[in-house]
N, C-alpha and C positions, 0 to 999 in steps of 0.2 A: 080147971087152972085155964086164963089166960093164954092166948098164943102167941107167943112172942114174933114181932117181924123184922127182920132184918132189911133194910135200906141200902141197898146195892147203891155204892161210890165209883165202881170202874165198871167198863161193858164188857170183863169177862163175869164179873158178881152177877151180872143185870144178866144175861143169856144164862145161869145155873138158876138164878133166883124165879124164873119165870118159864124153865124149864124147855130154853130154846135148842132145837137141833144143830148139830154144824152149820156152817156154811157149804150151800150147793157144791157140787164138784163145778162145774161151770162157774166159772170166777165174774163177776159183774165189773166192766168197765165202762169208762167214759169213751168217746167215740175217738178217741186218739190212743186208746189203750189202755190207757193209766188205771190200775185194778179202785176199785170202790167198793171201802169198808162198810158193812150194813150199817155200822154207828158210830156218829161222831162226836167227842166229847170234849172238852174242855183240854183234855193231853194232845189232842191232834193239833189244836188252835191256839197254844200258850199267849201266844203277841198280845199286844194290846195293839189294832189295829189306828189308835189315832181319831182324827178329827179331820171335816171334809175342810180342803183350804188351807191344810197346813203341812208341809213337807215331812212325809215322803207324798201324800196325795193319794194314799191307797184308796179310799175314801170318797176322792173326786177331787179336781183342782182349783173348783169355787165353793166357797164355805157356805152361802143360798144353793147351789145347782140349781135343779127345778123349780123351789119354793121361789128362787129369783128370776130365771127367765128356762124357760122351756128351750130344750134342742132346736139347731134348725132343719125344719123339714122340707128336706133337698132331695125331690125326683131326677132320677137319671134320666134324660131324654134327647133322640135326636136319629132322623131320618130323613130318608130323603135328599132334597137339595135343602137349602137354608131357610126359603119360603116357608114349607109342610115345615117344618121344627119349628119356626121360629111362631107358628099360629100354634103349633102340641105347647109352647114355652105360654103361651097367653093364655091359652086353657089352663095350663097347670095354675097359673099364680092366679087365676079368677076362683078356684077354686079350694084356693086358700094355702098355697106352696110360698113359701117365703124367703127361696135361693132357688137361682139354675143351676143344672151340672147340665154339663153337656157332653154327647158319646158324640166319636166320630167314626166314618164309615171305614173300614179296612184298609183302604189303599191312603185314604189320612195318615191313617197310624203309620204306616208302612212309607209315608213318605213319598208316596206316587200320587201324581197330578190323575184325574177323573180321566185323561184318555189316554194314558201309558195304556201296551196291552196286557200288564199284570192287572189291572183293575177291571178288567172285562168283566162284566156279571155280578161285581161288587159294589160300585157305584152307589151308594146309599142303602145298605141292604142293611149293614149292623150298626148301623150311626150317620149322621151327616156329612156331606161332601162339604167340605171346605177346602176349596183350590187355592183362593187369594182375597187379596183384605178386602173385596169387595163382595164375597161369599162372606165374610165376618159380618161387614156393616149390615148386610140382608137379614144374618142370623137376629142380630139383637135392633133390628129394624124396631121403635117405638115404644122399645123397652130403656126404662135410666140407668143406666151402668153405671151411673156414679152412684148410685140408692142401695140397688142390688146386689147381693154376694152372687157372684159367679165364679163354679166351678167349672175345669176341661180336662176330663181324663185323656189324655196323651200324653206319650213320654219319649221316644226319641227323638221327634223331630219337634217338642217342645217348644223349645227357642223360638221355633217358624211361628206357631201357632201363636207364640205370645207376642210376638212382634206382630203378627195382623191384628190380635184385637186393640195392643196399644195404640198402632196408626189407626185402625178404623174409630178406635174411643177420639181420636186427636183430631179426627176431622169433624167429629160432631159438639168441638169445644170440652172435650172431659179431657183434662190432665190425666195422667200416670198416677200422680199422685192421692186424686181422687177414687181410684180401681179400686174396688176389694173383692175379693175369691183367692180361690187357688186352681195351683196349673200343677199336675201330679208329676210332671218330670222325673219320676224315678227312675231310673234307666239298670240299675242295678237287679230290679226285680224280674225286668224284663228278659237280661241273661238268666235268671234262674228260675223263670216259673213262663210268665205272659206270652215269651218268644216273637216279640215285634221289637227290629231293631233297624238304624241305617247307619251306622258307623263300628268301628275295633270300638273294645270297651274302654281304654285311656283318652280317647277324642270326646268322647260322650261323658266321662265325668269332667273334663274339662268342658264340657256345653252347660253342664249340670251346675258346678262350679261358677262360670258367667252368670248363670239366672240369679246366684244366689247373689253374689254381690251386686249386679245391678238394679237388682228390687231392694235390696238392703239399704243400697244407694237413693233408688229414685221411688219406690213403690212402697212405701211403708204402710199400705193398709192392704199389701197384696202377702199370700202363702207361695215364695217360690215353686215350695217342693214338696210333694204330701206324699210321705212316704207308705209305700203301699203291704203293707201283708195281704189285702185281699185276694188278692191271684194268686201268690205264694198258698193261701188252702184253698183258692178254687182248683191247682195243681193236683191237690191231693195231700197235701202235709198235716202233719198235727198241728193242735195247738199250740204246742210249746216249740214248734220250728216257724209256726208263723211267726209267734212273738220272738225268739233268737233272730231269726236272720233278718224282718223287717226292724226291731233294734238295732241290729248290727249293723244295718245301712244304713238306717239314719246318723249312727254315731262315724262313721266312714265319710257322708255330706259334711259332717262338723269340723271333722280332720281337712277335709276337701277346703273349704271357709278359713279354718285358723290356718294350713297353710300360707292363704293369699294376704296375711294378713288382717284378715277382720277381726275384732273381738266378737268373743261368743256370745256375747252380750246382747251386740247388736243385731245377730242374723237370728239365733237360737227362739225367740220369742216367737217368731214367724217361720218356725217350722210345724208343720202338722203332720198327721198321721191319718191311715185308713184302712179300716181293721173288717175283716168278716164277721159276718155273725150266723156260725153254723145254730145244728136243733138241738145240739148236746145244753142243752139251756143253763147250768149252773157251772159246766167248765168254760164256756165262754167268759160268764162275770167275772169268774176269776182271772179269766187271761188279761181281760183289761185292766182290772186292779194292778196285778202282778205288771202290767206293761205301765203304768204308771209308776208305781216305787222303783221301775229299776230306770226309766229314764231320767226323775228326778235324780237319783244317786248319782248316777255314771256326770250328768251335767254337773252338777255341784261339785262332788269329790273327785275326779277325774277330769274334767275342762275347769273348775275353777269357779264355773260360773255366778256371780255374786248378784243378778238382778232374779227373784223368785218367777217371772211370768218364763223363764228361762229354765227351770226345774218343772216348770206343768207341761205333761204333755196331755192336746189337745189334739181328738184324732172325730174322724167322721168314720162311720158306722153304714156297711149294706148288708142285707141278708145274704145268705147265701145261695148263688143260683145253681152250685151243683146240687144242692140239694133239692130243686124243682123236678119236679117228673111228670112227665109225657101222659103214662098215664097217670087217668083218675086225677086232671091238674087243677081241679077244685080244691082236692085236699092241699093244695102248695098255699092258700089262702090263710089256710091253720097253720104251718111250717112257717111260713112267713113271720105270722101274730107273734107266735111264741121266738123266732130269734129275733122282731124287735123289741121284744120283752125284755130279751138277755141284754139288747144293745141298751136300754135306757136303764135298766137297772144296775146295769156296769159302768154308766156314765158319761154315755158319748156325747159328744156337743153338737153334730148334727147325724143326718140318720136319713136312708134311703132303705124303704122296703120294694118288694123287686113284685111284677105281676104276675098273677098266677099262671099266665098262660106262656110265660118266656121258655119254657123249654121245649115251646114249637113255633113261636115264630115273636116275633117285636111286639109290644104288647098294644093292644087296643085300647081304645079310651076307655070304655068301661074298665078294664083290668089296672089302666094307672090310678081311673079315681079310686078302686076298690081298696089300693096298695098307699093311696094318700090315706083314707079312711080310717086304715088300720092303725096310722098314725096320730091321725087326731083322739078317735077312740084312747088309745090308752094314753094321750096326755090330757081327753078331758071325764074318761068315765071310770078308770080302774083304780081310781086313788094313789096310784103309786107313786105320783111325782107328790103326795101330801108330804110326805119326810123324807129328809136325806138320806140316801142310803140304807134302804131298809136292811139289808142283807149285811149289815154291817157287824161281825160279831157273831155272827152265824158259823155255827163248829165246820161245818162241812166246806163252807164258800172260804173262810181262812187257813183252811188245809190246804183246798186247792190252790187257793195262791199263792202257796209257800212254793209246793209242789211245783208247780209251774216255775216259778221263780230259780228253782234250783236247776231246773232240767232246762232252760234258760241259760243257766249261765257254766252249763258243762257243756254246750255246742259251742256259746262263746269262748271257750278254751280252746276249744277245735280246730275251730277257725284261726285263733289268736296262731295257733300252732303251725297252720300253713302260711302268715304271713299277714295276715287281714283278712277281708272281706274280697276286694278283687283280688287277690291270690286265688281265695278260696274260689269265686267263681270261676276265675279261668282255670281253674283244676278240676271243674266240677263236684266240688264236694256237695255245695247245697241243691246241686240238682240229682244227684244219686240219693240223696238222704228222700228227698219227696216222692222221688219214683218208686222207691220201699215202700214208703209207707200206703203211698195211693194203690200199689199192690197188693199189700195187706187189708186194705181195708173192703178192697173190691174182693177180695178172695172169700172174706167173712160176709158178703152180701150172700156171692155167688153159694157158698157152700149154708145158708140161712141162718148161719151162726148167729148172725145180725139182722133183722128184720128191716124191711122196707114196704111200707106200709102200700099198696095197690101193685107192687111190682115183682116182691117175691115172698108174698103173704097177701091176704086180704084182697087175692085180685079177682074183678070182674070179668064176664066170659066177651062182652061188649061196652068199652068206652066209650062215654058220650060224646058225641063229635063237638068239640070247641068252634067257634066261631074266630078267626084268626086275623090278624092284620096284615095285606099283602103289598108287601112293593111294585107299584107299577111300573114295568119295566123301560115306557117312554120316559121316566126320570131321570135315567141316566143317558139319554139321548139330550135331554134337557140341558143335564150339567155340561157334557163336554160341548154344548153351543153357548153356555154361559160364558163358559171358560174362552172358549173361541172369540168371541165378541171382546172379550178383556186385552187378549192378545193385540187384538184388530185397532182398538182404540188406544194401546197405551202408549208411550215414547218408547221404541225397542232400543233407541240407544240407549237411554237411560238406565234403559233394566241391565243391559250389559254391564253398562259403566259398574253399576251398583253392584252387580257379582262378581266383578274380575275386582272390585276392594273387598269383598267378604274373601274371595279368595285365596289373595295378598296377605289379608291380615291373618286368615287360619293360617298360615304357614310361618308363621311367626309367634314365639313363645312370648307367654304372658302381656298378650292384648286383649281384652272383654268386647267378643265379637257382637254385642248387643246394638250395638250400636250402629254397625254395619249392618244388621240384620233388617232392622226397622228403614234404614234407606232403603233397602232390597225391596221391604213389603208397602212404603208407599209409592215406590215406582211400579208397583204394581206387578211385581214377580211373584210366579209361582212358587207353588208350596215346592214343587218338585224340580221347580231350576232352582233353587235356594239349597235343595237337599243335594242337589248331584253337584252343584258347585264345593260345596264341604266336602265332597265323595272323593272329589277331585284331586283335593288336599288328605283328606284323612284314610280313604280306602273305605271299606265296605268289612263285612262280617262274616266267617260262616263259623258254626258253632263245631264245638269240638264234640263226636257220638260218645254218650254216657257211657252208651253200653259196646 
């Protein structure tokens, strides 16, 4: 008699049919702690994800995606003085990079001049030192900023750097209307995660609004803010927290602009986002898909945006710096490649790949070249760009997308109960959530419940010595000399006049400060002088301890 075989139709029937044992007592989870089932079926992801380029853009914001155009390969660079970084920019462009991304040093990020006592030992260490419009001009000397897209990663004093950039371009005969790129300017995430601020929360939000308003009117090719989840994730958040806090920040900036009388469709198409790519491959892909869907829904249904460009979330991705290890650093090449692939399969518009030596020092030229080649190999050798959204409809990916979306909306509700994102930040809600998540993950590594290769397992007796980039201490003296020379040759009276005008306008309500900031930049006022002038009016900020 022939044996009758029953084809399983559910996951439980499949397990019984093949005699599979019950799940292991230790549950599998994503990096963020979300439980992962051993098998996903259509029952887990019943919704049709739709088509690329069609609302709500789960499968991508453009119909053709990478079949039409690859993502922008935009490597982050900046160290020493403007001359050294200009050389690195030219090197990267010569090796196939098609967008520039500027890293500023810590004094510049905090609004200090290079000769400020707090800047001692930090000038040019973590990025490029930019004190005046003269440094900005040198930084992009010989580079056609009217044609190439430029990104600047700076937040609290972003208005100052934008003024420097516009003024430097004007001096070369390039109008603001021709400039294209992005300035990060996401101040809420500074209070949440990165902790680089110059002013209290409310006037800092005013400055963000000034940039959005001015760029909407004067810089049609410029993204005046890049809402950043990257630093939220680097601080230790889960994927859902990165998703929720980032989008809620973005929605808060939308509210700020609308309150100024701007039409949502006039500015929303040029808001961009910046996400982390962590090493948990599928969770990251799902995060990007959920982000697009949430943003599209909120802009169309909550804010009434009519232009489809306002619904499309376009974002830059950077591989996770926090995933890099100083131990066995060559392993970081593999981590970065996996993270970059997640960004690509998640539909990013722009990508930076970290260099393998960044847990030790600033990247060497060789490490930066390998990081760029990683993107090029993904683009041209792997075949993942041959079809649009190849993971669309995958049960696990769609189920994770739905799960992250639900978790994000749960966090939205908790934030709304506190009075919105600004109030939630003032009450340290996102700060506490991130701190708890970071502690929980570190405990998993410390107990070896989660393996980190080369750190808590597969450890070598002696790691290979890796050559690193060392910043010449002489560069700090050189930069201070550059600043002194600018101060010696500028018109001191004009500097004082423009700074006084800036103070007066900052003290008034409803005045956009960008024109006054541009006057200060053209007069060669330094970043520190401009920030101090604003602090005379706005005051400074001290964080309330979370614990």
